LUMPA-991648 format. One record per residue: x, y, z of N, C-alpha, C in turn. Coordinates in steps of 0.1 Angstrom, whole numbers, plus 2048, in hexadecimal, padded with zeros to 3 digits. Each point is the difference from the previous one (the first is absolute). Last residue first. Layout:
N
XYZXYZXYZ...
This chain:
288
52C8649DC7FD80E8007FF8057F17F57CD81380A8087FA7FC80F8007F37D78247FC8097F680B8087FA80C7D18147FB80C8057FB8097F480E7C980F7FE80A7F57F980C80680A7DA81B80D8067FC7FE80A7F57E37E181E7FE80E7FE80C8077FB7FD7D08087F48037FA7FE80F7FD8247DA80A80280F8007F48067F98047D081C7FE8057F38018108018007E182580E8037FB7FF8067F27D97F181880580D80580E8037FB7D57E07F480F8007FC80680E8047D67E781A8028077F480F8017FE7EB7EC8278007F77F48018077F37FC81482D80D7F87FF8017F87F47D981C80F80A8067F780D7F77FE7CB7FB80A80B7F880580D8057F87D981B7FE7FB7F680980B7F68058088237DF7FE80580D7FB7F680A8047F57D280D8028067FF80480E7D97FD7E58057F380380D8018087ED8287F17F87FA80A8057F28048148167DB80380780D7F97F980C7F47F37D480D7FB80480480580D7DA8127EE7FD7F380580D7F980480382A7EC7FB80180D7FC7F280680F8027D480B8048097FB80180E7E17F77DD8087F480380C8048097E38247F57F87F580680A7F48038108257E77FE80380E7FA7F58088027FD7D180E7FF80680080380F7D88067E88037F180180E7FE8067F282C7F67F97FB80C8037F180281081E7DB8097FD80C7F97FA80C7E08167DB80E7FD7FE8087FF80E7CC7F580480880B7F980E7FC7FF7D77DC80080980780980880B7F87E07DD7EE7F980880B80980980880F7E17DD7FA80C7FB7F980980A8117D380980B80A8007FA80E7FB7E87D68197FE8077F380A80C8008037E38247F97F77F77FF8067F282380482D7F98077F57F97F77F78147EF82780180E8037F88097F68007CB8137FD8087F580180F8048197D58177F680B8027FF8087F38157CD8177FE8097F47F680A8048257DF81C7F38057FF7FF80A7F48207D78197FF8097F57F18047FE8277EB8287F28007FA80080A7F58297DF8187FB80D7FD7F17FE7FC8317E88177F27FE7FC7FA80E7FE82D7F68127FF7FB7F37F27FE7FA80680283480A8047F77FE7F97F37D880D8218097F57FE80A8037F57DE81E80A8087FF80C80B7F57FE7EF8187D47F97FA80B80A7FF80C8008247D58067F58077F87FB80C7EE8187D180480280E8067F48067F08197CF8077F480580580380E7DC8157D880680280E8057F38067EF8197CF8047F380580880280D7DA81E7E180C8008098027F28057E78147D27FE7F880C80D7FF8077E281C7D780D8008077FE7F880D7E67FE7CC7FF80380F80E7FF8067F980E7CB8007F480980080480F80281A7D47F38008088007F48098258117E27F97F37FE7F27FF80681B8288038017FC7F27F87F47FE80681082C7F78097F87FF7FC7F281D7E881C7F27FE8047F78087F882E8077FA7FC7F37FA7F17FD8048148268147FF8027F17FB7F37F98087FE82F7F48087FD7FF8027F18277EB80F7F47F88047F38077FC8298187FB7FE7F67F67F47F78038178258197F28017FC7FC7F67F582880682A7FC7FC7F37F18027FE81E8208227F87F37FE7FE7FC7F281E8218267FD7FE7F27FA7F27FE7FD81C82F8067F57F87FC8017F280181A8357FC8017F28087F67F77F07F783380B8067F97FC8017F17E67EB82580580D80580B8067F87EB7D77F18057FE80D80780D8057F480A7D47FF7F28038087FD80D7EB82A7DC8057FC80D7FE7F180280A8147CF7F58008098067FC80E80E80D7C88037FF80E7F48008088117F87C97F58038098047FD80F8167FA7D380280D8057F680480B8197D17E47F480780780580E80481C7E37E67F47F78017F480780682C8137FC7FB7FE7F37F37F88008198098277F980C7FC7FB7FF7F28037D481D80980A7FC7F980C7FB7EC7DD8268018037F280C8097FD7F47DC82880480E7FE8038027F17DB7DD81980E8017FB80380F7FE7D57E980D80880980980F8007FD7DC7E47EA7FE80F7FE8088098097FE7D07E680580380D80180F8007DF7E07E080A80B80280480180E7E77DB7DC80480380D80B80B8017D67EA7DF80D8077FF80380580E7DE7D97E880380980B80E8057FE7D47EB7E080E7FE80580180980C7DA7F07D580380280E80F7FE8047F18117CE8007F480880380380F8028207DB7F37F97FE7FF7F380782881D8017F48088047F37F97FE8327F47FA7F67F88087F38088038248137E67FF7F27FA7F57F880880C82B8107F88017F47FE7F27F981C8048267F28008037F78027F48307FF7FA7FB7F38057F18018038168287F38007F77F57FA7F28048078218227F58047F77FE7F67F48257FC81F7F47FC8057F48027F783280A7FF7FA7F77F67F17FC80482081B81B7FE8077F47F97F87F580A7ED82C7F680B8007FE8077F380F7CC80180680D8047F680B7FF7F47CC8087FF80B7F680780D8057F97C680980680C80480080B7F57DF7D480C8088067F580680D8067EE7CE8177FF80F7FF8098057F47FC7D080F7F88057F57FF8107FF8187E38217F27FB7FF7F88077F682F80B8087FF7F18007F27FA7FE81582F8017F77FB7F67FF7F180081D81A81E7F28058017F67FA7F78307F67FE7F97FA80C7F280580181A8127DE7FE7F17FE7F97FA80B80B82D8037F57FE7F77FE7F17FD82580D81B7F48038077F47FD7F782A7FD7EC7FE7F580A7F380280780E8227E27FD7F47F97FC7F480A8108288127F38037FA7FB7F37F982C8018127F57FD80A7F28037FB8248087E28007F28047F57FD80A80882D7F07F97F77F77FF7F180480382F81C8087F47FE7F87F67F77EA82880C80C8047F880A7F47FD7CA7F880580C80380880C8057F87CA8067F380C7F87FE80B8048097CB80480980B8097FD80D7F87FF7CB7ED7F880C80280980980A7FA7CD7E47FE80780C7FB80B80380A7E47D37F280680680C80880C7FA7D47E07EF80B8087FC80680780D7E07D37F180480980B80C8087FC7D47E17E880E80580080280A80B7DE7DA80980080A7F680E8068007EE7E18208017F97F48008097F480E8068387F98047F48027F67F58137FA82C7F28038027F98037F382F7FA8027F97F38037F180280081B8267FD8027F87F37F87F380280281C8257F78057F68017F87F381F7F68227F27FD8057F68047F682E80B7F87FD7F17FE7F27FD80480E82B8098007FE7F17FD7F27FD80780D82D7F38037FB7FE7FE7F182A7FE8167F97F48017F18017FB8188288038077F77F67F97F38007F48218207FA8037F38067F77F57FD8008368087F97F57F98017F37FA8278257FF7F180180A7F97F67FB82D7EE7FB7FD80D7FE7F18028098257DB80B7F88067FD7FD80E7D78057DE80B80880580B7F78057D28007DA8067FB80D80B8098047D47F97D980A8098078047F980D7E57F47CD8047FC80E80B80A8057D97FE7D880C8078048037FD80E7E37E37DA80080680E80E8078017DB7EE7D680D8008067FF80780D7D67E47E980780D80280E7FE8057DA7E07F88088027F580880D8007E37EB8227F98097F68088037F48137E88237F57F87FB7F78077F78238178168057F77F67F57F77FA7F581C8258038087F48057F77F47F67EE82B7F38067FB8038087F48247EB8187F87F77F77F48077FA81A8158228068017F37F87F87F67F27FF82C80080E7FD8078037F27FE7D48157F48047F880080F7FC8217EB81E8038007F27F48047F780C8038347F58037F88038017F181F7F18237F48028087F48027F78307E47FD7F78097F87F38038088337F08127F27FD8007F980B7F78337EB8017F880C7FF7F27FD7FF81F7DD80880780B8067F880D7FF7F27D67EB8017FE80F80580D8078017FD7D17F28018047FF7FF80F82B7FA7EE7FB80E7FE7F28028058117D47FF80680880B7FC80E7FF7F27E47DD7F97FC80C80580880C8178047D77F38067FF7F87FE80D8357FD8047F67F97F87F38098018358118027F57FD8087F57F97F782D8127F47FD7F28007F37FC80781182E7FA8077F97F57FC7F17FF7F381F8247F88007F48057F97F58188098297F97F38007F67FF7F48188298098097F67FA7F87F27FF7EA8228168018047F28097F67F87FD7FD82F7F37FB7FA8008037F18248108198017F27FF7F37FA7FA80182F80880B7FC7F78007F17FE7E38138207FB8037F280A7FB7F680C7FD82D7F67F67FD7FB8027F181D8208128077F47FB7F77F57FE7EC8298118068017F38087F47FB7EA80782C7F87FA7F68087FF7F28138158277FE7F28037F87F87F580882F7FD80C7F97FE7FF7F18037DB81B80A8028007F180D7F87FD7F680882D7F77F67FA8017FF7F18198218178057F38047F77F57F97F282D7FA80C7FD7F88067F28047DB8108197FC7FD7F280C7FC7F880980E82B7F97F48017FC7FC7F281382A80680A7F58017FA7F28007E38268018087FF7F380A7F58007EA80A8287F67F97F68077FF7F38178188217FF7F28047F77F87F680482E7FC80C7FA7FB8007F18037D08177FB80C80280880C7F97FA7D58127E38057F580880C8048087E881B7DF7F980080D8057F580980F8077D280580B8097FA80080E8067DF7D67F87FF80C80580B80A8137FD7D57F37FA7FD7F780080C82D80E8037F980A7F87F27FB7FD81D7E48187FE80C8077F880A7F980D7D87EA7F67FE80B7FD80C8078228017DE7F37FE7FB7F57FE80A82D80380E7FB80D7FB7F27FF7FA8157D980F7FC80880B7FB80E7FC8117E27DE7F47FA8077FB80980B82880B7EA7F58027F77F37FB8078297FA8167FD80E7FF7F38037F88117D38037FA80580C7FC80F8008157DD7DF7F780B7FD7F880580C81C7D880C7FB8027F27F680B7FF8227EC8227F780C8027FB8047F28207DB80F8018097F47F880D8028017E182580D8017FA80180A7F57D67F681780A80380A80E8037FB7D97F67E37FC80A80A80C8048098067DF7DD7FA80C7FA7FE80B80B80F7D580E80A8067F77FB80E7FB7E27E581980B80480980A8087F77DE7EC7E87FB80B80980B8058088087DA7E780080C7F87FC80C8087FD7D681480E8047FF80180D7F87D67EC80380480580D80F8058007EF7EB7D97FA80E80280480580E80C7D47F68088097F87FB80F8027E67DF81380D80180780A8097F97D87F67EB7FE80A80A80C80180A8007E07DD80180E7FA7FE80A80B7FA7D380B80E8037FE80280E7FA7D57F080680680280E80F8037FE7E67F67D97FE80E80680780180D8177DF7DE7F28018067FF80D8078207FA7D48007FE80F7F280180580A8097D37FD7F28038007FD80F80E82A7EB7F27FF8027FB7F280382E80A7F67FC80580E7F17FE8028107F57D68057F680A7FD80580E7F581D7DD7F77F47FF8057F680B81A8277F97F38038077F77F48008287FB7E780380280E7F38038097FC7FE7D18037F380580380080F7FA8297E87F37F88028037F38068258197F57F980680B7F37F98038197F27DB8077FD80C7F980680C7EE8087D57FF7F28048077FD80D80482C7EE7F37FD8047FE7F280582980D7EC7FF80580E7F27FD8058077F57D38087F78097FE80480F
């Protein structure tokens, strides 16, 4: 019952035109940045440690731009509940879908990797529309079951299948002989039970998921990064695919994990305001 009520409310809000949603976003920005100060300590701490070479004025500028973009991300994600296919296609330009098609047309599966950058949520819809093969979205379930259910209902509108991290192997084995794409958001924070591998990420030691690499090695599928960048016009994005690893067997252990994390770093450094700086990415420390 809770799920239906929350979904119904979000759906009604999503029916508002974009211009109206952006007025709401402007209000949310004022509330989040000036009144509540949502996770400001986390954001500034993350930025200062990630970019020690930047001045305090530069850090403040990135933080301000992040907070200016963050509510846009929120309202655009709500819009996903009712947005049409045509509008999704209009909002996210596919620069080079052939980078993925070259593998699926050979009957191969693809290990897709993305990050909390740009509008990765709307990207789920765009890839679902782009592909005529199964799309698995690998996700970390939220602690709040109501919002978890609502988010997944919205994300799967155009045919994507939501797969909890701990069930991914079972689903990929079912599809091993047919073309498909499995999308991993690889910059999430794992628990100690999920990973014990640390590497430097944005000048800080971070516990990282190695699941993308493990699945790539097991399946021999190529690893392709999905890079969603915001355009100058509000609410519009581009999506570029880059093959990071074509033959997983060619790389030593942990190298694939380093490759996709380094690529993520590169994307973030170019326009840092569009990464999710309010995320407590470095909260896990090495155990003694």
